Structures are given as structure tokens and as C-alpha cells.
C-alpha positions as CSV (number, residue, x, y, z in Angstrom):
1,M,-24.4,134.9,-211.6
2,I,-22.1,134.7,-208.6
3,S,-19.3,137.4,-208.6
4,N,-16.1,136.8,-206.7
5,N,-15.8,140.5,-206.1
6,A,-19.3,141.2,-205.0
7,I,-19.8,142.5,-201.5
8,H,-22.7,141.6,-199.4
9,A,-23.3,143.6,-196.1
10,I,-24.8,142.2,-193.0
11,I,-26.3,144.5,-190.4
12,L,-27.8,143.4,-187.0
13,T,-30.6,145.6,-185.8
14,L,-33.0,146.2,-182.9
15,D,-34.9,149.5,-182.9
16,E,-32.4,151.4,-185.0
17,E,-34.7,153.7,-186.9
18,Q,-32.4,156.6,-186.0
19,H,-29.4,155.2,-187.6
20,I,-30.4,152.5,-190.3
21,S,-31.0,154.9,-193.2
22,R,-27.7,156.6,-192.7
23,C,-25.9,153.2,-192.5
24,I,-27.5,152.0,-195.6
25,E,-26.9,155.1,-197.6
26,S,-23.2,154.9,-196.8
27,L,-23.1,151.5,-198.5
28,M,-25.3,152.2,-201.5
29,G,-23.4,151.7,-204.7
30,K,-20.6,149.9,-202.9
31,C,-22.3,146.7,-201.9
32,S,-24.3,144.3,-204.1
33,T,-26.8,143.4,-201.4
34,I,-27.6,144.7,-197.9
35,T,-29.0,142.2,-195.5
36,I,-30.7,143.1,-192.2
37,I,-30.9,140.5,-189.4
38,D,-33.5,142.0,-187.0
39,C,-34.4,140.6,-183.6
40,G,-37.8,142.1,-183.1
41,S,-37.6,145.9,-183.6
42,R,-40.8,147.7,-182.5
43,D,-39.9,150.9,-184.3
44,A,-39.6,151.7,-188.1
45,T,-36.3,150.0,-188.6
46,V,-37.6,147.2,-190.7
47,A,-39.8,149.4,-192.8
48,I,-37.0,151.9,-193.5
49,A,-34.6,149.1,-194.4
50,R,-37.1,147.7,-196.9
51,R,-37.7,151.1,-198.4
52,Y,-34.0,151.2,-199.3
53,G,-34.2,147.8,-200.9
54,A,-32.5,145.8,-198.2
55,E,-33.7,142.3,-197.5
56,V,-34.8,141.5,-193.9
57,F,-34.6,138.4,-191.9
58,V,-36.2,138.2,-188.4
59,N,-34.4,135.9,-185.9
60,P,-34.8,135.7,-182.1
61,W,-31.8,137.1,-180.2
62,V,-29.4,134.8,-178.3
63,N,-26.1,136.6,-178.6
64,Y,-24.2,138.6,-181.2
65,A,-22.2,135.6,-182.5
66,S,-25.4,133.4,-183.2
67,Q,-27.1,136.3,-184.8
68,M,-24.2,137.2,-187.0
69,N,-23.7,133.5,-188.0
70,F,-27.4,133.2,-188.8
71,G,-26.7,136.0,-191.4
72,V,-23.6,134.3,-192.6
73,D,-25.5,131.1,-193.3
74,R,-28.2,133.0,-195.2
75,L,-25.6,134.4,-197.6
76,V,-23.2,131.6,-198.1
77,S,-24.4,130.7,-201.5
78,R,-23.8,134.2,-203.0
79,G,-20.0,134.0,-203.1
80,G,-17.9,137.2,-203.1
81,W,-17.2,138.9,-199.8
82,L,-19.2,139.6,-196.6
83,L,-18.9,143.0,-194.8
84,R,-20.0,143.2,-191.1
85,I,-21.2,146.7,-190.1
86,D,-23.3,147.8,-187.2
87,A,-26.4,150.0,-187.7
88,D,-24.8,153.0,-186.0
89,E,-21.7,152.8,-188.1
90,V,-21.1,154.4,-191.5
91,L,-18.6,153.6,-194.3
92,D,-16.4,156.7,-194.0
93,P,-16.4,158.5,-197.3
94,D,-12.8,159.7,-196.5
95,S,-11.3,156.2,-196.5
96,R,-8.0,156.0,-198.2
97,E,-9.3,152.9,-200.1
98,T,-12.6,151.8,-201.3
99,L,-14.0,148.4,-200.4
100,H,-13.5,147.1,-204.0
101,E,-9.9,148.4,-204.1
102,A,-9.2,146.6,-200.9
103,I,-10.5,143.4,-202.4
104,A,-8.6,143.9,-205.7
105,N,-5.4,144.5,-203.7
106,A,-5.8,141.4,-201.5
107,D,-3.4,138.5,-202.2
108,G,-4.9,135.2,-203.1
109,D,-4.2,133.6,-199.6
110,V,-6.0,136.5,-197.9
111,D,-9.4,135.6,-196.6
112,G,-9.9,138.5,-194.2
113,L,-9.4,142.3,-194.5
114,L,-9.0,144.6,-191.5
115,V,-10.6,148.0,-191.5
116,Q,-9.9,150.9,-189.1
117,R,-12.9,151.6,-186.7
118,R,-13.3,155.1,-185.2
119,I,-15.5,155.9,-182.2
120,Y,-17.3,159.2,-181.8
121,F,-18.7,160.0,-178.3
122,M,-21.0,162.9,-177.6
123,G,-20.0,164.3,-181.1
124,R,-16.3,164.0,-180.6
125,R,-13.9,161.5,-182.2
126,I,-12.0,159.6,-179.5
127,R,-8.4,159.5,-180.7
128,Y,-6.4,158.7,-177.6
129,G,-6.3,156.3,-174.7
130,A,-5.2,153.4,-176.9
131,I,-8.4,153.7,-178.8
132,E,-6.9,154.4,-182.2
133,P,-5.8,152.7,-184.3
134,S,-8.5,150.0,-183.9
135,W,-8.1,147.3,-186.5
136,Q,-11.1,145.0,-186.8
137,L,-11.7,142.1,-189.2
138,R,-15.0,143.2,-190.9
139,L,-14.6,142.1,-194.5
140,W,-13.9,138.5,-195.4
141,R,-14.4,136.0,-198.2
142,N,-17.8,134.4,-198.2
143,G,-17.6,130.8,-196.9
144,A,-14.2,131.3,-195.3
145,G,-15.3,133.0,-192.0
146,R,-17.6,132.9,-189.1
147,C,-18.1,134.7,-185.9
148,E,-16.5,133.0,-182.9
149,Q,-18.9,131.8,-180.1
150,R,-18.5,134.1,-177.2
151,W,-21.0,136.2,-175.2
152,M,-18.9,139.4,-175.6
153,D,-15.9,140.7,-177.5
154,E,-16.5,138.3,-180.3
155,H,-14.4,138.4,-183.6
156,I,-14.6,137.0,-187.1
157,Q,-12.4,134.0,-187.6
158,V,-11.2,133.1,-191.1
159,A,-9.3,130.2,-192.6
160,G,-6.6,132.1,-194.4
161,S,-4.4,135.1,-193.7
162,V,-5.6,138.7,-193.0
163,A,-4.3,142.1,-194.3
164,K,-4.8,145.7,-193.5
165,T,-6.8,148.0,-195.7
166,G,-7.3,151.8,-195.9
167,V,-11.1,151.3,-195.3
168,V,-12.6,153.2,-192.3
169,L,-15.8,152.5,-190.5
170,S,-17.0,155.3,-188.1
171,D,-19.2,154.5,-185.1
172,I,-21.3,157.7,-184.7
173,N,-24.2,156.7,-182.3
174,L,-26.9,159.4,-182.1
175,N,-28.7,158.1,-179.0
176,S,-28.6,159.7,-175.5
177,L,-26.1,159.1,-172.8
178,T,-28.9,157.4,-170.9
179,W,-29.3,154.9,-173.7
180,W,-25.4,154.5,-173.9
181,T,-25.2,153.6,-170.2
182,A,-28.1,151.2,-170.4
183,K,-26.5,149.5,-173.4
184,H,-23.2,149.2,-171.5
185,N,-25.0,147.7,-168.5
186,G,-26.1,145.0,-170.8
187,Y,-22.7,144.6,-172.2
188,A,-21.3,144.3,-168.6
189,S,-23.8,141.4,-168.0
190,R,-22.6,139.6,-171.2
191,E,-19.0,140.1,-170.3
192,A,-19.6,138.8,-166.8
193,V,-21.3,135.8,-168.4
194,D,-18.2,135.2,-170.6
195,I,-15.9,135.3,-167.6
196,L,-18.0,132.9,-165.6
197,N,-18.5,130.6,-168.6
198,L,-14.7,130.3,-169.0
199,R,-14.1,129.7,-165.4
200,H,-16.8,127.2,-165.0
201,N,-17.0,125.5,-168.5
202,L,-20.7,126.1,-168.6
203,R,-21.0,126.1,-172.4
204,P,-18.6,125.3,-175.3
205,V,-16.4,128.2,-176.6
206,D,-14.2,128.2,-179.6
207,V,-10.9,126.9,-178.4
208,N,-9.1,128.9,-181.1
209,A,-11.1,132.0,-180.3
210,G,-9.3,135.0,-181.9
211,K,-6.7,132.8,-183.5
212,Y,-7.3,134.4,-186.9
213,A,-8.3,137.9,-185.6
214,S,-6.0,140.8,-186.1
215,L,-2.7,140.8,-184.2
216,Q,-4.0,143.8,-182.2
217,A,-7.2,142.0,-181.3
218,R,-5.2,138.8,-180.1
219,R,-2.8,141.0,-178.1
220,R,-5.6,142.8,-176.4
221,R,-7.4,139.6,-175.7
222,F,-4.2,138.1,-174.2
223,L,-3.6,141.2,-172.0
224,K,-7.2,141.2,-170.9
225,E,-7.5,137.4,-170.0
226,K,-3.9,136.7,-168.9
227,I,-2.8,139.9,-167.2
228,Y,-5.8,142.2,-166.4
229,G,-7.8,139.1,-165.3
230,N,-5.2,138.1,-162.8
231,I,-5.0,141.6,-161.1
232,S,-7.2,142.1,-158.0
233,P,-10.7,143.3,-158.9
234,G,-10.3,146.2,-156.5
235,A,-7.3,147.5,-158.4
236,R,-7.4,146.6,-162.0
237,A,-10.1,148.9,-163.2
238,L,-8.4,151.9,-161.6
239,L,-5.0,150.9,-163.2
240,Y,-6.6,150.4,-166.5
241,F,-8.1,153.9,-166.4
242,I,-4.7,155.3,-165.4
243,Y,-3.1,153.4,-168.3
244,R,-5.7,154.9,-170.8
245,Y,-6.2,158.3,-169.5
246,I,-2.5,159.1,-168.4
247,V,-0.1,156.7,-170.0
248,Y,-1.9,156.8,-173.4
249,F,-2.8,160.4,-173.3
250,G,-6.7,160.1,-173.0
251,F,-6.7,163.5,-171.5
252,L,-6.1,164.9,-175.0
253,D,-9.6,163.9,-175.9
254,G,-11.0,166.9,-174.0
255,R,-14.2,167.0,-172.0
256,E,-16.1,164.5,-174.0
257,G,-13.0,162.2,-173.8
258,F,-12.9,162.5,-170.1
259,Y,-16.5,161.3,-169.8
260,F,-15.8,158.5,-172.3
261,H,-12.7,157.2,-170.5
262,I,-14.3,157.4,-167.1
263,L,-17.4,155.6,-168.2
264,Q,-16.0,153.1,-170.6
265,G,-12.6,152.6,-169.1
266,L,-13.4,152.8,-165.4
267,W,-17.2,152.6,-164.6
268,Y,-17.7,149.9,-167.1
269,R,-14.9,147.7,-166.0
270,I,-16.0,148.1,-162.3
271,L,-19.5,147.1,-163.3
272,V,-18.3,143.9,-164.9
273,D,-16.3,142.9,-161.8
274,A,-19.3,143.8,-159.6
275,K,-21.6,141.7,-161.6
276,V,-19.3,138.6,-161.5
277,S,-19.0,139.1,-157.7
278,E,-22.8,139.4,-157.3
279,I,-23.5,136.2,-159.3
280,N,-20.9,134.2,-157.4
281,T,-22.3,135.5,-154.0
282,Y,-25.9,134.7,-155.1
283,S,-24.9,131.3,-156.2
284,Q,-23.2,130.5,-152.8
285,S,-25.9,132.0,-150.6
286,H,-28.7,130.2,-152.4
287,G,-26.9,127.0,-153.1
288,M,-27.7,127.5,-156.8
289,P,-25.6,126.4,-159.8
290,I,-23.7,129.4,-161.6
291,A,-25.8,129.1,-164.7
292,D,-29.1,129.5,-162.6
293,S,-27.6,132.4,-160.7
294,I,-26.6,134.0,-164.1
295,K,-30.2,133.9,-165.2
296,A,-31.6,135.1,-161.8
297,R,-29.2,138.1,-161.6
298,T,-28.9,139.1,-165.4
299,G,-31.8,137.6,-167.1
300,I,-29.4,135.8,-169.5
301,D,-30.1,132.1,-170.2
302,I,-26.8,130.6,-170.8
303,G,-28.4,127.2,-171.4
304,R,-30.0,128.2,-174.7
């Protein structure tokens, strides 16, 4: 029997044996089903998930949006609500509101619920630098939402209105800093692809991208694409770091915060700009289409 209040969690995984049991345990007793969408883990991720009773689908990776929507399509007949949670995140037990309370308190026209996401870096919660509060649409009525098609910074779009909740998801990644920088190198490639895709109309994107995301997410995207994107690449990363670290008190996050804001707020932003420049230069010097240059320099096949 389909329950309108059942919650079905979707977790995307790749080699997450260090996190997956902790994530699933935080959801047990709170979600009716837990579904893993794995893209080829070579460690014990899948075995651990199945041991906890989660169902597992294996699907080749294209991008986050395609992978999430693959999961959405698998669960559409179950009704209830869907919860998007990453493998290195946990449902915080100190949330002011449970998932079921949030659903019970939602008005009839609400299709999406916003949760607060907290980031921990090198063991420390990052509170400043415009990092908190971070409202994200992670809980939505099954059948009323999908992930927008972008290569980076994708959001769930829903048909109706959205509302805030007291639910908290905490991102507590246990991997090394070497892993973190490698992951963000990959993120930088994906964001560079997004920028070039929008400039050159290489692949279709959702024209209403972010329309039904949180007001905070829409404001951040506007600032990023309409203001930050129009500042000289040589200056914008530095200005952004000053904005985060000085204007929004990122220095109050201590030593770990200094590393985080430098790496995520300065190094990462410079890396994105450098990759865009590299791809453009490669395209011009080799007389090659941008899409082919993207594949040559990042390994990402945007034509898929």
C-alpha cells in the first residue's frame, strides 16, 4: 500500500565504504526505504548497503543530475516523499524537527522542503564566511520534483511552493585532504564545462534552472552568473575570498576555517577560471571545437 507520508531516501555512491553505514544508520527508523544508486564502486560500499537492507541499483555515471534522476524514476511509483542525501552526510539527531514532523507541518501546496546543511572540514564545523545558514531543497513530494540538468551546482526543481524546516543534514567527510583536493579538482572541471556549455550552447540546459529552488540558492546563482561571472578572472577569485574571509567573518572559523576558505573560496575558484582558459586556448591553438577540447583537457564527454 502506498503511503503519502512515507519517505524514500536516495543516496548516490562511488567507493563510500567509509561513510555509507553511518549515513544509513542515521536514516533507519525514519525512512521507509533507502535506495543506493551506485556507479561502479570497487570497495565494499554495495555489500555494506545491502547488509543494512538498502536496495541497490548500478548505473553508469554521466553527471550528478542524470544519476539522481535515474533514482527518481526508479521510485516514482512508491508515492510519499523523496529525500536526497549524500553518502558522507548524516541526518543530524539534534535537528529541531524530524522528517515526519516536517512533512506533517507542510501546507497542501508545498511540494518541496528546505533543510539546513552544515559542513565540517578537518573535524571543525564551518559556521562563517557566508557558509551558514545553507538552505537546500532535499525533501520533496514523489512525482513533483526532478534534478535540473547541469554539470555542477544542480538543484531539485519542484512544481509547487517550498518551505523551510528544522531538519539538519551534516556533511562530515572522513577522507583525507588529498582526497578532498582531488574531488574538488573534478568539481572544477565540471564547473568549467557548465560555464562553457552556457556560453556556447553545447548541450540543452533547463531554462528555468533554479526557478523553484530556495530563494537563497536562486540569489547565489544570480550573483555567481550575473555579477561574479562578469568580473575579470584575475580579480574575482581574490575578491570572493575577501568577501568570505573578511566581510563575512570567515576568520572566526579558526585554523581549519582558514584552510577551508583558502582552498574552497580562493584556490577552487582560481582553478575553475584556469580550466576555462585552458580549454579555450586549446580549442583555438588546435582549431578544435570547444566540446572536443573539453574532452581532451578534462576527460568529460559533453556529447553523451
